[in-house]
C-alpha positions as a printed Julia matrix, in Angstrom:
327×3 Matrix{Float64}:
 -65.3   -63.87   -83.48
 -68.55  -62.5    -82.1
 -67.82  -63.63   -78.55
 -64.33  -62.18   -78.69
 -65.66  -58.91   -80.09
 -68.24  -58.65   -77.32
 -65.57  -59.25   -74.65
 -63.32  -56.67   -76.29
 -66.08  -54.06   -76.34
 -67.09  -54.79   -72.73
 -63.5   -54.49   -71.54
 -63.14  -51.16   -73.28
 -66.42  -49.88   -71.88
 -65.27  -50.79   -68.37
 -61.96  -49.0    -68.89
 -63.75  -45.98   -70.37
 -66.17  -45.92   -67.45
 -63.34  -45.98   -64.91
 -61.5   -43.17   -66.71
 -64.6   -40.99   -67.0
 -65.46  -41.58   -63.34
 -61.93  -40.61   -62.25
 -62.04  -37.28   -64.12
 -65.78  -36.6    -63.93
 -65.38  -33.7    -61.48
 -62.72  -32.15   -63.68
 -65.03  -32.43   -66.69
 -67.9   -30.79   -64.83
 -65.6   -27.91   -63.84
 -65.33  -27.0    -67.53
 -69.0   -26.07   -67.49
 -69.17  -24.52   -64.0
 -69.86  -20.78   -64.09
 -70.24  -20.39   -60.29
 -73.42  -18.38   -60.82
 -75.39  -20.28   -58.16
 -73.08  -19.06   -55.39
 -71.83  -15.81   -56.91
 -71.83  -12.67   -54.79
 -73.92  -10.28   -56.9
 -72.63   -6.75   -57.41
 -75.81   -5.35   -55.9
 -74.93   -7.0    -52.56
 -71.54   -5.27   -52.37
 -71.81   -1.7    -51.04
 -69.67    0.97   -52.65
 -66.44    1.93   -50.87
 -67.17    4.11   -47.82
 -70.92    3.45   -48.13
 -72.95    3.79   -44.93
 -74.47    0.38   -45.65
 -71.21   -1.35   -44.71
 -71.68   -0.51   -41.03
 -75.01   -2.37   -41.01
 -73.67   -5.6    -42.5
 -73.19   -8.61   -40.21
 -69.63   -9.7    -39.52
 -68.93  -13.42   -39.39
 -65.31  -13.62   -40.54
 -62.75  -12.35   -37.98
 -60.74   -9.23   -38.83
 -57.49  -11.05   -39.49
 -55.31  -10.86   -42.61
 -52.99  -13.81   -43.2
 -50.04  -13.85   -45.62
 -47.14  -16.24   -46.13
 -43.49  -15.91   -47.07
 -40.24  -17.78   -46.44
 -39.07  -15.23   -43.83
 -39.74  -11.74   -42.49
 -38.0   -10.04   -45.45
 -40.7    -9.37   -48.04
 -39.33   -8.96   -51.61
 -39.35   -5.35   -52.77
 -41.72   -6.07   -55.68
 -44.47   -7.06   -53.19
 -43.87   -4.52   -50.44
 -46.21   -1.96   -52.02
 -49.01   -4.54   -52.22
 -48.47   -5.55   -48.6
 -48.42   -1.95   -47.39
 -51.64   -1.14   -49.27
 -53.49   -3.78   -47.22
 -51.9    -2.76   -43.93
 -52.7     0.9    -44.51
 -56.38    0.26   -45.21
 -56.83   -2.24   -42.37
 -55.11   -0.79   -39.34
 -57.83   -2.27   -37.11
 -57.25   -5.8    -38.46
 -54.85   -8.28   -36.91
 -52.01   -9.08   -39.32
 -50.24  -12.46   -39.36
 -47.23  -13.14   -41.59
 -46.6   -16.87   -41.66
 -42.92  -17.64   -42.28
 -41.62  -21.12   -43.01
 -40.57  -21.54   -39.38
 -43.86  -20.32   -37.94
 -45.87  -22.43   -40.38
 -44.06  -25.64   -39.49
 -44.34  -24.96   -35.76
 -48.07  -24.39   -36.18
 -48.58  -27.66   -38.07
 -46.45  -29.55   -35.57
 -48.44  -28.17   -32.62
 -52.0   -28.16   -33.94
 -52.02  -30.79   -36.72
 -49.2   -33.26   -35.96
 -50.89  -35.95   -38.09
 -50.1   -33.84   -41.16
 -46.47  -32.95   -40.35
 -44.87  -35.81   -42.31
 -46.86  -34.95   -45.44
 -46.06  -31.26   -44.96
 -42.32  -31.88   -44.62
 -42.2   -34.22   -47.62
 -43.84  -31.95   -50.15
 -41.34  -31.7    -53.05
 -41.93  -27.98   -53.67
 -42.03  -25.09   -51.19
 -45.14  -23.63   -52.84
 -47.06  -26.76   -51.83
 -46.33  -26.04   -48.17
 -47.37  -22.42   -48.78
 -50.62  -23.69   -50.31
 -51.34  -26.13   -47.51
 -50.67  -23.77   -44.62
 -53.24  -21.24   -45.86
 -56.01  -23.84   -45.62
 -55.02  -24.82   -42.09
 -54.77  -21.28   -40.74
 -58.13  -20.29   -42.22
 -59.73  -23.38   -40.71
 -58.11  -22.73   -37.33
 -58.22  -18.94   -36.95
 -60.59  -17.79   -39.66
 -59.96  -14.47   -41.37
 -58.82  -13.48   -44.85
 -55.85  -14.97   -46.68
 -54.12  -12.92   -49.41
 -51.17  -13.74   -51.63
 -48.4   -11.17   -51.38
 -48.99  -10.09   -54.98
 -52.59   -9.11   -54.13
 -52.8    -5.49   -53.04
 -55.89   -3.95   -51.45
 -57.8    -1.26   -53.34
 -60.51   -0.85   -50.68
 -61.4    -2.21   -47.25
 -62.47   -5.83   -47.11
 -65.29   -5.29   -44.58
 -68.14   -6.27   -46.97
 -66.53   -9.67   -47.49
 -66.63  -10.38   -43.75
 -70.43  -10.7    -43.94
 -70.16  -14.17   -45.52
 -69.24  -17.39   -43.74
 -66.75  -18.32   -46.45
 -65.78  -16.97   -49.86
 -63.41  -17.75   -52.71
 -62.53  -16.1    -56.02
 -63.49  -17.43   -59.41
 -60.58  -17.88   -61.79
 -60.22  -18.09   -65.56
 -60.92  -20.18   -67.57
 -62.7   -22.28   -64.95
 -62.7   -23.18   -61.28
 -61.68  -21.15   -58.26
 -58.4   -19.73   -57.02
 -56.63  -19.95   -53.67
 -54.82  -16.59   -53.78
 -57.56  -14.74   -51.85
 -59.98  -16.5    -49.5
 -62.03  -15.76   -46.43
 -63.62  -17.99   -43.81
 -64.97  -18.3    -40.32
 -63.04  -20.7    -38.06
 -63.88  -24.38   -38.55
 -65.95  -23.83   -41.67
 -66.97  -27.28   -43.02
 -65.52  -26.5    -46.45
 -62.01  -25.84   -45.17
 -62.27  -28.8    -42.83
 -62.94  -30.91   -45.91
 -60.05  -29.27   -47.76
 -57.46  -30.11   -45.11
 -58.91  -33.6    -44.76
 -58.36  -34.22   -48.51
 -54.77  -32.97   -48.74
 -53.23  -36.36   -48.02
 -55.64  -38.14   -50.37
 -54.5   -35.95   -53.29
 -50.8   -36.11   -52.44
 -49.22  -37.68   -55.56
 -46.23  -36.96   -57.74
 -47.47  -36.36   -61.3
 -43.88  -35.92   -62.58
 -44.75  -32.55   -64.15
 -44.09  -29.9    -61.45
 -46.92  -27.57   -62.42
 -49.5   -30.36   -62.48
 -48.21  -31.78   -59.18
 -48.56  -28.4    -57.47
 -51.9   -27.47   -59.0
 -53.63  -30.82   -58.39
 -52.06  -31.67   -55.02
 -52.47  -28.39   -53.13
 -53.15  -25.57   -55.62
 -56.23  -24.05   -57.27
 -57.13  -27.17   -59.25
 -57.14  -29.25   -56.07
 -59.25  -26.61   -54.32
 -61.65  -26.42   -57.28
 -62.21  -30.2    -57.31
 -62.83  -30.33   -53.55
 -65.17  -27.33   -53.82
 -67.13  -28.91   -56.67
 -67.6   -32.11   -54.67
 -68.44  -30.12   -51.54
 -71.35  -28.37   -53.28
 -73.44  -31.55   -52.99
 -73.35  -31.37   -49.19
 -74.36  -27.71   -48.76
 -77.7   -27.46   -46.96
 -77.6   -24.13   -45.08
 -76.36  -20.59   -45.62
 -73.73  -21.16   -42.92
 -72.17  -24.03   -44.88
 -72.32  -22.23   -48.2
 -69.17  -20.92   -49.93
 -69.8   -17.69   -51.81
 -67.86  -16.85   -54.96
 -66.36  -13.45   -55.72
 -66.68  -12.98   -59.46
 -64.01  -11.35   -61.69
 -65.95   -8.08   -62.01
 -65.66   -7.56   -58.25
 -61.9    -8.0    -58.14
 -60.88   -7.14   -61.69
 -60.19   -3.83   -63.36
 -63.19   -1.93   -62.0
 -63.39    1.22   -59.83
 -65.03   -0.72   -56.98
 -62.62   -3.66   -57.06
 -61.21   -5.09   -53.84
 -57.79   -6.14   -55.08
 -55.01   -4.94   -57.31
 -52.69   -7.62   -58.65
 -48.93   -7.09   -58.66
 -46.27   -9.2    -60.36
 -46.13  -12.65   -58.83
 -46.11  -16.38   -59.67
 -42.47  -16.75   -58.66
 -42.74  -20.55   -58.43
 -43.76  -21.21   -62.03
 -41.38  -23.21   -64.21
 -41.13  -23.71   -67.96
 -43.78  -26.44   -67.91
 -46.3   -23.83   -66.79
 -46.21  -22.1    -70.2
 -47.67  -25.15   -71.88
 -50.31  -25.5    -69.16
 -51.3   -21.85   -69.51
 -51.66  -22.3    -73.27
 -53.85  -25.34   -72.68
 -55.97  -23.36   -70.24
 -56.51  -20.61   -72.78
 -57.48  -23.14   -75.46
 -59.26  -25.67   -73.26
 -62.01  -26.43   -75.81
 -59.42  -27.32   -78.45
 -57.48  -29.41   -75.94
 -60.66  -31.23   -74.89
 -61.55  -31.99   -78.52
 -58.03  -33.24   -79.25
 -58.15  -35.39   -76.12
 -61.34  -37.12   -77.22
 -59.95  -37.45   -80.76
 -56.8   -39.08   -79.43
 -58.82  -41.43   -77.23
 -60.98  -42.38   -80.23
 -57.92  -43.0    -82.38
 -56.31  -45.22   -79.73
 -59.55  -47.16   -79.35
 -59.8   -47.69   -83.12
 -56.17  -48.81   -83.35
 -56.7   -51.22   -80.48
 -59.75  -52.68   -82.15
 -57.97  -53.11   -85.5
 -55.0   -54.8    -83.83
 -57.32  -57.11   -81.92
 -59.28  -57.95   -85.07
 -56.11  -58.7    -87.03
 -54.7   -60.95   -84.34
 -58.02  -62.7    -83.83
 -58.44  -63.42   -87.55
 -54.85  -64.63   -87.81
 -55.38  -67.09   -84.97
 -58.67  -68.25   -86.47
 -57.08  -68.91   -89.89
 -54.15  -70.68   -88.29
 -56.4   -73.0    -86.31
 -58.48  -73.71   -89.42
 -55.39  -74.82   -91.35
 -53.81  -76.92   -88.63
 -56.75  -78.54   -86.88
 -58.09  -81.78   -88.41
 -61.48  -80.98   -86.94
 -61.42  -77.32   -87.81
 -64.42  -75.13   -88.16
 -64.06  -74.69   -91.93
 -64.89  -77.84   -94.04
 -62.74  -76.64   -96.99
 -58.96  -76.56   -97.12
 -56.96  -73.71   -98.64
 -56.92  -75.41  -102.11
 -60.68  -75.57  -102.28
 -61.04  -79.33  -101.66
 -63.37  -80.62   -99.03
 -61.61  -82.24   -96.08
 -62.56  -85.95   -95.75
 -62.97  -87.83   -92.54
 -60.32  -90.53   -92.0
 -61.45  -94.17   -92.02
 -59.67  -97.11   -90.55
 -58.48  -99.65   -93.1
């Protein structure tokens, strides 16, 4: 019994260790506030401030956006025009499905098969933004992100991302110099994370979307040694509902399906979901132990009744078993 129990506990500890290791980065994201790499408000000059002209510029003046074709839906045209109006001296690149595939085929042919086989169009839209930022540099914006002020102050960093709620970072607005090591790592990990999780929202988010980007970013933090390799984080106050905000958000999220509602609810109640997850894991472990104990005791009792040299010296009627003698 003791040996079996020890083996049972060791097996469960190994399984638990493997599970924790596989989701360790996700668990650490729950407690990541991005404060170490946050862009403080004091470092962002006010709109039209004279200080902006004295800031260094590392990121090229390019704005990238993606859509299926050249016909932008009416609900996003105002957002697109707001960025074009404020940034007439920026180069503007609209990446259609055709242009995106041609770019991957020409510059990153090793990724073309993965790109073509993504089950959802949004995954190709996610992937292409990482490749174009790594190749050209510049600023990527989702079509539902309008510009409330010029983006010049954000060009003074080598790379930046936006923090999202409740945790992690988003991929709807990003900036980078060409060949930044973070985005090189991102595109290098796309094939590694390419799995079908059966739930569309999870597949998109963890294969190419913000959750994928957050995990790669969290792991990347360990390798940052210089300011040039650092990824700065734009906090909600600098892009939220404030007079000095950079972006105004329009209606979007056209790819979300019904399964997203449940995921959003889980994101809003992540502490409750985490507690329930551990409770469920504890319950399953307890049930497994009870089942093992019952089966082990049943086998032990069976062997004691049927074996002539059993461990127990007393039979079920209370009489001591005698050793047979030859007559």
